Legacy VTK file of the C-alpha trace (Angstrom):
# vtk DataFile Version 3.0
C-alpha trace
ASCII
DATASET POLYDATA
POINTS 566 float
-205.770 50.974 -103.085
-205.537 54.171 -103.156
-208.606 54.704 -100.523
-207.648 52.004 -98.436
-204.377 54.032 -98.202
-206.145 56.919 -97.212
-207.677 55.579 -94.917
-204.915 53.434 -93.112
-202.628 57.078 -93.924
-205.745 58.981 -91.459
-205.914 55.972 -89.240
-202.447 56.246 -89.062
-202.637 60.359 -87.934
-205.406 59.989 -85.153
-202.945 57.102 -83.690
-200.168 59.853 -83.177
-201.781 62.903 -82.229
-203.711 60.744 -79.275
-200.419 59.184 -78.641
-199.397 62.673 -78.228
-202.150 63.613 -76.663
-201.937 61.292 -73.870
-198.418 61.589 -73.682
-198.888 65.661 -73.830
-201.597 65.105 -70.502
-198.698 62.665 -68.892
-196.145 64.761 -68.961
-198.377 67.558 -67.958
-199.526 65.501 -64.969
-196.407 62.924 -64.530
-193.373 63.468 -64.182
-192.118 64.189 -59.982
-188.971 62.152 -59.283
-187.654 62.622 -55.990
-184.731 59.921 -55.173
-182.248 59.437 -52.137
-179.495 57.149 -51.620
-178.996 56.011 -47.481
-177.265 53.303 -46.598
-175.540 52.017 -50.152
-179.608 51.230 -51.248
-180.564 54.483 -53.813
-184.751 54.527 -54.378
-186.288 56.511 -56.743
-190.071 57.685 -56.028
-192.428 58.851 -58.581
-196.118 61.306 -57.892
-198.525 62.186 -60.633
-199.372 66.043 -59.981
-202.067 65.820 -61.352
-203.251 63.047 -58.424
-203.697 64.284 -54.011
-202.587 61.113 -53.414
-198.736 59.518 -52.633
-197.994 56.402 -53.279
-196.905 54.362 -50.236
-194.321 52.039 -49.155
-190.577 52.312 -49.996
-190.465 53.151 -53.981
-188.591 52.036 -55.971
-184.354 50.677 -56.755
-183.213 53.212 -59.212
-183.121 53.468 -62.311
-179.295 53.360 -63.256
-180.444 54.803 -66.675
-181.784 57.993 -65.744
-180.707 60.686 -65.284
-180.649 64.836 -65.650
-179.867 67.661 -66.597
-176.685 68.686 -64.225
-178.176 72.378 -63.619
-176.715 74.880 -61.318
-175.840 72.209 -59.105
-172.323 72.277 -60.529
-172.231 75.398 -58.394
-173.032 72.995 -55.167
-169.170 71.126 -55.634
-167.682 74.209 -56.709
-168.508 76.291 -53.456
-168.138 73.088 -51.147
-164.628 72.297 -53.237
-163.741 75.929 -51.918
-164.987 75.920 -48.234
-163.404 72.224 -47.738
-160.136 73.450 -49.735
-160.467 76.902 -47.977
-159.659 79.048 -51.730
-160.245 82.284 -51.338
-162.907 84.170 -53.079
-163.500 87.516 -53.602
-166.869 89.510 -53.790
-168.047 89.531 -57.592
-169.139 92.272 -58.586
-171.494 93.484 -60.815
-170.501 96.086 -63.618
-173.531 96.059 -65.524
-171.613 93.878 -69.007
-173.816 90.640 -68.487
-177.392 89.548 -68.669
-175.747 86.895 -65.680
-175.679 89.585 -63.113
-179.439 89.758 -62.649
-179.120 86.534 -60.312
-176.978 87.898 -58.234
-176.833 92.055 -57.410
-177.607 95.184 -59.340
-175.087 96.637 -61.500
-172.656 98.925 -58.479
-172.604 95.817 -56.251
-171.571 92.373 -54.939
-172.859 89.348 -53.654
-170.518 87.313 -51.183
-170.092 82.978 -52.158
-172.806 82.007 -49.700
-175.350 84.317 -51.417
-174.413 83.047 -54.178
-174.979 79.731 -52.942
-178.785 80.244 -52.796
-178.835 82.466 -55.683
-177.570 79.831 -58.005
-175.068 83.090 -59.539
-173.643 81.333 -60.993
-170.749 84.110 -62.339
-169.682 84.007 -58.927
-168.264 80.279 -59.368
-166.590 81.039 -62.947
-163.642 78.812 -61.848
-161.855 80.965 -63.876
-162.159 83.499 -61.778
-161.987 81.708 -57.992
-158.685 80.401 -59.995
-158.749 77.014 -59.426
-156.829 74.360 -60.657
-157.935 72.080 -63.513
-154.873 68.706 -62.392
-155.609 70.497 -57.873
-159.410 69.642 -58.566
-159.153 66.177 -60.618
-157.317 64.823 -57.618
-159.397 66.200 -54.874
-162.374 65.018 -56.935
-160.034 60.905 -57.772
-159.204 60.877 -54.453
-162.617 60.275 -52.548
-163.692 58.893 -55.835
-166.324 60.783 -57.696
-167.978 59.967 -60.764
-165.839 61.116 -63.561
-167.980 63.537 -64.919
-167.133 65.193 -61.727
-163.570 65.477 -61.842
-163.274 67.501 -64.976
-163.555 70.936 -64.034
-163.657 72.355 -67.335
-166.386 70.381 -68.117
-168.708 70.783 -65.085
-171.827 72.933 -67.586
-175.261 73.008 -66.567
-176.365 71.415 -69.955
-174.035 67.863 -68.974
-176.658 65.178 -68.204
-174.911 62.667 -65.645
-176.863 60.121 -63.650
-179.233 60.182 -61.103
-177.098 57.400 -59.203
-173.957 59.166 -60.598
-175.110 62.520 -59.180
-176.201 60.496 -55.847
-172.379 59.522 -55.192
-170.821 62.497 -56.679
-173.243 64.559 -53.433
-172.086 61.357 -51.059
-167.986 61.543 -51.603
-168.715 65.564 -50.265
-166.521 65.217 -46.582
-168.937 65.733 -43.926
-167.620 69.168 -42.660
-167.950 70.488 -46.527
-171.248 69.223 -46.181
-172.092 70.453 -43.661
-171.189 74.609 -43.832
-173.073 73.721 -46.971
-175.842 72.926 -46.078
-176.426 74.708 -43.199
-176.230 78.025 -46.508
-178.470 75.754 -48.381
-181.002 76.154 -45.242
-180.929 80.040 -46.787
-183.413 78.126 -49.865
-185.813 77.624 -49.495
-187.157 80.314 -46.181
-185.372 83.032 -48.596
-184.384 81.398 -51.546
-186.178 79.921 -54.504
-187.715 77.805 -52.382
-189.028 80.978 -50.538
-192.684 79.736 -49.047
-192.267 75.596 -48.617
-189.648 75.674 -45.959
-193.227 75.057 -43.728
-193.893 71.503 -45.732
-189.285 70.892 -45.727
-188.339 72.891 -41.968
-184.927 72.889 -41.858
-184.656 69.375 -43.085
-184.076 69.388 -46.923
-180.529 71.312 -47.511
-180.242 71.172 -51.695
-179.801 73.071 -54.117
-181.508 74.250 -57.035
-181.571 73.532 -60.989
-183.731 74.843 -63.864
-183.010 74.553 -67.306
-184.454 73.745 -70.956
-186.264 70.791 -72.509
-186.698 68.995 -75.664
-190.461 69.739 -76.119
-188.175 74.032 -75.681
-190.336 74.239 -71.376
-188.757 73.739 -68.481
-187.350 70.903 -66.248
-185.945 71.815 -63.070
-185.791 71.175 -59.629
-183.017 70.239 -56.535
-180.357 68.321 -55.368
-178.183 67.647 -52.683
-178.639 66.666 -48.860
-181.452 66.171 -45.931
-180.769 67.233 -41.793
-178.610 63.657 -41.949
-176.362 63.769 -44.530
-178.305 60.843 -47.348
-177.908 62.551 -51.302
-181.647 63.624 -52.668
-182.084 64.665 -56.100
-185.237 65.934 -57.688
-187.210 65.990 -60.636
-190.216 67.395 -63.292
-191.508 69.484 -65.586
-192.025 73.453 -65.030
-188.639 75.856 -63.094
-187.257 74.726 -59.898
-189.050 77.176 -57.573
-192.247 75.062 -59.331
-191.001 71.957 -58.800
-190.035 72.758 -55.196
-193.125 73.523 -54.446
-195.566 70.747 -55.802
-193.013 68.439 -54.720
-193.403 69.616 -51.038
-196.892 68.132 -50.136
-195.726 65.084 -51.165
-192.222 64.187 -50.776
-192.710 65.862 -47.150
-193.618 62.273 -45.511
-190.339 60.434 -46.523
-188.093 64.219 -45.499
-190.183 64.220 -41.914
-188.487 60.250 -41.129
-185.418 62.419 -41.020
-183.436 61.692 -37.981
-182.085 64.663 -37.196
-177.894 64.028 -34.972
-178.283 65.902 -32.298
-175.169 66.782 -32.180
-174.465 70.332 -33.491
-174.150 72.061 -31.036
-174.193 72.049 -26.536
-176.107 73.819 -24.261
-175.003 73.627 -20.463
-178.242 73.963 -18.406
-177.908 75.886 -14.639
-181.774 74.321 -13.200
-183.503 76.167 -10.980
-181.101 79.255 -10.058
-183.087 81.005 -8.638
-184.238 78.188 -6.440
-181.966 77.201 -3.484
-181.780 73.750 -3.558
-181.357 71.934 0.257
-181.179 68.242 -0.754
-181.979 66.007 -3.955
-182.825 62.599 -3.142
-183.083 59.328 -5.233
-186.776 58.284 -5.189
-185.881 54.716 -6.179
-183.776 53.955 -3.182
-185.645 54.435 0.064
-186.465 57.913 -0.320
-182.165 57.984 0.680
-179.707 62.087 -0.678
-177.482 61.413 -2.990
-173.651 62.446 -3.273
-172.763 65.415 -5.662
-172.014 63.605 -9.239
-173.816 62.395 -12.539
-177.488 61.638 -12.057
-179.435 58.646 -13.631
-182.146 58.093 -12.727
-185.416 59.565 -10.897
-185.285 62.131 -8.186
-187.309 63.913 -5.700
-185.184 67.997 -5.287
-186.225 69.683 -2.095
-186.171 73.964 -2.122
-184.758 75.690 0.366
-188.659 77.250 0.612
-190.305 74.135 1.325
-191.286 72.495 -1.726
-190.272 70.278 -3.733
-190.299 68.671 -7.694
-189.703 65.179 -9.708
-186.368 65.380 -12.225
-185.688 62.729 -14.985
-181.936 62.060 -15.132
-179.986 59.558 -17.711
-176.565 61.229 -17.026
-177.171 64.149 -18.972
-177.823 66.687 -15.741
-175.196 66.645 -12.565
-175.421 67.505 -8.872
-172.503 69.977 -7.934
-171.492 71.491 -4.148
-169.898 74.589 -4.609
-166.899 75.448 -2.057
-169.270 77.804 -0.133
-171.741 74.721 0.082
-174.331 75.151 -1.831
-176.179 72.912 -5.014
-176.322 73.079 -8.320
-178.136 71.467 -11.019
-176.497 71.732 -13.965
-177.480 70.214 -17.554
-176.064 68.684 -20.926
-177.800 68.567 -24.308
-177.932 68.630 -26.994
-179.349 72.031 -28.952
-182.614 70.234 -29.948
-182.972 68.390 -26.404
-182.975 71.574 -25.340
-184.969 73.281 -26.931
-188.015 70.800 -27.075
-187.251 70.432 -23.882
-187.881 74.637 -23.331
-190.920 73.946 -25.475
-192.529 71.200 -24.199
-192.165 73.780 -20.579
-193.091 77.173 -21.990
-195.683 75.287 -24.146
-196.969 72.852 -25.584
-197.315 70.437 -29.001
-200.977 70.617 -29.371
-200.997 72.738 -32.205
-197.269 71.871 -33.918
-197.270 74.500 -36.224
-197.133 76.957 -33.099
-194.740 74.449 -31.820
-192.355 75.494 -34.130
-192.701 78.434 -33.837
-192.258 78.770 -30.667
-188.409 75.890 -31.043
-187.737 78.837 -33.399
-188.093 81.537 -31.192
-186.491 79.914 -28.171
-182.715 79.097 -30.805
-183.186 82.441 -31.611
-183.550 83.535 -28.341
-180.648 81.051 -26.929
-178.809 82.057 -29.914
-178.532 86.058 -28.925
-178.167 85.553 -25.150
-176.573 82.656 -23.872
-172.913 82.234 -22.664
-170.262 81.018 -23.917
-168.552 78.219 -22.199
-165.920 75.426 -22.646
-167.402 74.679 -26.782
-171.272 75.181 -25.360
-174.092 77.425 -24.611
-174.447 78.316 -21.279
-177.702 79.509 -20.083
-180.510 79.402 -16.472
-183.067 77.484 -16.412
-184.818 80.820 -14.798
-188.065 83.275 -16.691
-186.272 85.911 -17.028
-184.168 83.616 -19.780
-186.173 80.322 -20.758
-187.315 77.535 -18.416
-186.394 74.345 -19.509
-188.167 70.838 -18.932
-185.704 68.721 -15.967
-186.976 65.314 -17.373
-187.324 63.441 -20.881
-189.280 65.837 -23.271
-191.861 64.256 -25.752
-192.056 62.974 -29.043
-193.608 65.726 -30.528
-191.867 68.206 -28.731
-188.551 67.105 -29.759
-190.393 66.239 -33.276
-190.884 70.058 -33.650
-187.625 71.065 -32.257
-185.248 68.497 -34.823
-187.345 70.272 -38.025
-186.734 73.703 -37.367
-183.866 72.523 -36.915
-180.544 75.220 -36.544
-183.257 77.478 -36.949
-183.712 81.045 -35.864
-184.415 84.475 -36.729
-181.722 86.823 -37.058
-180.749 91.218 -37.490
-183.945 90.750 -34.835
-183.743 91.064 -30.664
-186.445 87.496 -30.043
-188.159 87.363 -26.826
-191.877 85.494 -26.093
-193.861 85.717 -23.915
-196.883 83.638 -22.361
-199.663 85.378 -22.719
-198.519 88.890 -23.541
-197.646 90.049 -27.535
-195.211 93.003 -28.052
-192.822 94.443 -30.291
-190.491 91.933 -30.946
-192.243 89.552 -28.227
-194.400 86.861 -29.651
-197.051 85.813 -27.460
-197.612 81.435 -27.473
-201.130 82.212 -26.936
-201.261 84.452 -29.790
-199.141 81.829 -31.773
-201.546 79.213 -30.942
-204.938 81.131 -32.079
-202.768 81.845 -35.279
-202.589 78.151 -36.162
-205.717 77.018 -35.502
-206.863 79.713 -38.441
-204.584 77.639 -39.991
-200.583 80.041 -40.373
-197.887 77.640 -40.347
-194.947 77.822 -38.400
-193.320 80.831 -40.530
-196.095 82.784 -40.868
-196.475 83.246 -38.110
-193.180 84.263 -36.679
-193.546 86.923 -39.614
-195.902 88.427 -37.549
-194.283 89.944 -35.033
-190.873 89.752 -36.792
-191.561 90.177 -40.429
-187.454 92.512 -40.480
-186.271 88.803 -39.292
-184.060 86.835 -41.523
-184.879 82.818 -41.110
-181.894 81.225 -41.730
-179.379 78.248 -39.513
-177.253 79.604 -36.296
-173.783 78.057 -38.372
-175.094 80.021 -41.634
-172.355 82.843 -42.146
-176.345 84.330 -44.212
-177.572 87.189 -41.686
-180.135 89.414 -43.332
-182.018 89.715 -45.942
-183.770 92.524 -45.484
-182.185 96.025 -45.799
-184.624 98.401 -44.283
-185.717 101.428 -45.914
-184.678 104.417 -43.622
-188.091 105.460 -42.355
-190.066 103.953 -44.375
-191.829 101.698 -41.295
-192.736 104.695 -38.702
-193.240 107.190 -42.201
-195.882 103.899 -42.242
-196.690 102.777 -38.646
-198.137 107.101 -38.570
-199.805 106.759 -42.052
-201.443 103.316 -41.702
-204.789 103.680 -38.610
-205.362 106.936 -41.039
-205.782 105.320 -43.950
-207.490 101.666 -42.196
-210.377 104.718 -40.976
-210.416 105.549 -44.826
-210.793 102.128 -46.524
-212.616 100.412 -43.421
-215.581 100.192 -45.451
-213.750 98.868 -48.997
-215.121 95.540 -49.437
-212.019 92.916 -48.625
-210.510 95.504 -46.694
-208.331 93.990 -43.243
-205.704 95.632 -41.761
-202.690 93.236 -41.680
-200.023 93.476 -38.998
-197.899 96.513 -39.351
-195.115 94.664 -42.164
-191.140 95.402 -43.183
-190.704 98.215 -45.052
-187.195 96.331 -46.778
-184.933 97.532 -50.379
-185.115 95.959 -52.839
-181.885 94.677 -54.652
-183.839 93.668 -57.659
-187.005 94.263 -59.705
-190.191 95.408 -59.246
-191.280 97.081 -55.642
-193.173 93.967 -54.626
-195.662 92.795 -51.705
-194.234 89.211 -50.073
-197.197 88.386 -47.801
-195.792 85.597 -46.556
-193.609 87.126 -44.414
-194.981 90.341 -43.799
-193.032 93.034 -45.784
-193.028 95.241 -48.584
-190.146 95.221 -51.055
-189.253 99.055 -52.098
-185.610 101.035 -53.847
-187.034 104.711 -51.367
-189.085 107.133 -49.819
-187.837 110.154 -50.459
-190.754 111.610 -53.488
-194.727 111.227 -53.720
-193.628 108.803 -56.164
-191.653 105.979 -53.797
-194.881 106.904 -51.320
-197.231 106.466 -53.901
-195.078 102.958 -54.633
-194.631 101.743 -50.666
-199.112 102.469 -50.176
-199.239 100.292 -53.380
-197.680 97.607 -52.400
-199.116 97.949 -48.317
-202.358 97.585 -50.182
-201.855 95.056 -51.590
-201.404 92.461 -48.683
-204.540 94.884 -46.709
-206.960 92.923 -49.629
-204.912 89.990 -49.462
-208.100 87.763 -48.650
-209.759 89.557 -51.581
-210.113 88.680 -55.824
-209.069 92.907 -55.065
-204.971 92.748 -54.127
-204.764 91.251 -57.708
-206.370 94.038 -59.403
-203.781 96.856 -60.157
-205.423 98.544 -61.099
-207.794 99.268 -58.315
-204.814 99.363 -56.173
-202.990 101.604 -57.482
-205.812 104.039 -57.977
-206.774 104.445 -53.653
-203.114 104.534 -53.586
-203.012 107.536 -55.477
-206.140 108.701 -53.818
-204.298 108.407 -50.142
-201.318 109.855 -51.064
-202.338 112.827 -53.842
-205.711 113.753 -51.640
-205.544 112.682 -48.697
-208.542 110.630 -48.714
LINES 1 567
566 0 1 2 3 4 5 6 7 8 9 10 11 12 13 14 15 16 17 18 19 20 21 22 23 24 25 26 27 28 29 30 31 32 33 34 35 36 37 38 39 40 41 42 43 44 45 46 47 48 49 50 51 52 53 54 55 56 57 58 59 60 61 62 63 64 65 66 67 68 69 70 71 72 73 74 75 76 77 78 79 80 81 82 83 84 85 86 87 88 89 90 91 92 93 94 95 96 97 98 99 100 101 102 103 104 105 106 107 108 109 110 111 112 113 114 115 116 117 118 119 120 121 122 123 124 125 126 127 128 129 130 131 132 133 134 135 136 137 138 139 140 141 142 143 144 145 146 147 148 149 150 151 152 153 154 155 156 157 158 159 160 161 162 163 164 165 166 167 168 169 170 171 172 173 174 175 176 177 178 179 180 181 182 183 184 185 186 187 188 189 190 191 192 193 194 195 196 197 198 199 200 201 202 203 204 205 206 207 208 209 210 211 212 213 214 215 216 217 218 219 220 221 222 223 224 225 226 227 228 229 230 231 232 233 234 235 236 237 238 239 240 241 242 243 244 245 246 247 248 249 250 251 252 253 254 255 256 257 258 259 260 261 262 263 264 265 266 267 268 269 270 271 272 273 274 275 276 277 278 279 280 281 282 283 284 285 286 287 288 289 290 291 292 293 294 295 296 297 298 299 300 301 302 303 304 305 306 307 308 309 310 311 312 313 314 315 316 317 318 319 320 321 322 323 324 325 326 327 328 329 330 331 332 333 334 335 336 337 338 339 340 341 342 343 344 345 346 347 348 349 350 351 352 353 354 355 356 357 358 359 360 361 362 363 364 365 366 367 368 369 370 371 372 373 374 375 376 377 378 379 380 381 382 383 384 385 386 387 388 389 390 391 392 393 394 395 396 397 398 399 400 401 402 403 404 405 406 407 408 409 410 411 412 413 414 415 416 417 418 419 420 421 422 423 424 425 426 427 428 429 430 431 432 433 434 435 436 437 438 439 440 441 442 443 444 445 446 447 448 449 450 451 452 453 454 455 456 457 458 459 460 461 462 463 464 465 466 467 468 469 470 471 472 473 474 475 476 477 478 479 480 481 482 483 484 485 486 487 488 489 490 491 492 493 494 495 496 497 498 499 500 501 502 503 504 505 506 507 508 509 510 511 512 513 514 515 516 517 518 519 520 521 522 523 524 525 526 527 528 529 530 531 532 533 534 535 536 537 538 539 540 541 542 543 544 545 546 547 548 549 550 551 552 553 554 555 556 557 558 559 560 561 562 563 564 565
């Protein structure tokens, strides 16, 4: 009897161990979940991180029982409320008395509302600090039919578990203008926040707040929640912190995110076509070639210039023919921002290399925002080789995809120029961009080669530069790097990198960011500072070799270069 019990006990323990091992293996490889609420229909996709296969189809109905910890997403709701109600939100001052300030700023520094959202600075959004009224909060969310848990201001805690369906409904309840403002700020999560490094897969189509929380097993779970560019509420979650989940989810949900239809109503662009070439007449190609009178153009036309040349154009009510008081003819187009950018991409470049086309779209949008005039709410710019040439017909789908995928993205903090085949400081060569894309570089990495100091963000975002240059550091590095190149040319794995930006580190230790072609240090005053800068530069120089991860080799080489000059 006792023997039979022992056998049963051993069998039961083995089964339990196997089940536990299977569950552990499943947990390690599975449970990346992505959900959205579109057209009143909540859908869920579950991905296995151990598999490269992405499940096809439209997902499954979102189970009503699926829940999640709220995590840092509570800050998104406070941000949107403050924006919509226009409640003053003073900067948070870091005094060094709270360990949570590590997410905010260094001691003695401060952080504003928008950076606080991207960096997940919870201390900024504390209701008491912002003097939020619980009754006003409840009334606001109740009027929008938000879930009950969102209506209780002081029950809005990170550890609170809420149904994913309710979270999506809460995101949808945020007024569209507040959602747009919040989303514009959240674009920076994938360019310079906790999702940094994933913008090449998400583009600017994902606007989400990250979250990371302890789970029951002693590890972490994390993800993000927010919207797609078309306002679709989304949530994702999985094992590990938000950084891991965003990166692991990116290649799997990219096909879903890419389905986003981007509304072209964020800004308008007025273009004077052929500004350097006087127009003699415009002929309607469908009506026997007769000259057309001034007014809206709808159809196919042939533009005859005073110099004897002619050019076909197409308009679908987005271009008009004007006759000035002096009798001169002008063709003026009015386009949505992405329509305009797509026309520039197709006129100035091509879409044979999609990553290069996306880089060109960001450069063209940056140039427009920096250089165009403003007239009656529209950007105003000429179609000219001195500015940007614009396609005088509707762009193809691939060109529009390049514009939509990078919707709103610009390079802030630096002047932007581009040229067909000439690269220069602050000027991207289109042919070089295509060659870089052929080598496998993504659009953000292509941009970082020319503008390492720039911040990739939305032109509608209040965020600007996130690289505060260290005074004199890049000039010093520019003088020293060519000397080091001659000394290190024989070292296995050495490749002279593009001259990086040198930015001031705001927290933690100095580091190198190869993806954005930057190094971060504190200052440049002493030999120790110069060694630190050299150390991080060498990480870039050996980035494609195992020695680039060998801290002993990197540090010894940096000291040798600075202290012995050899």
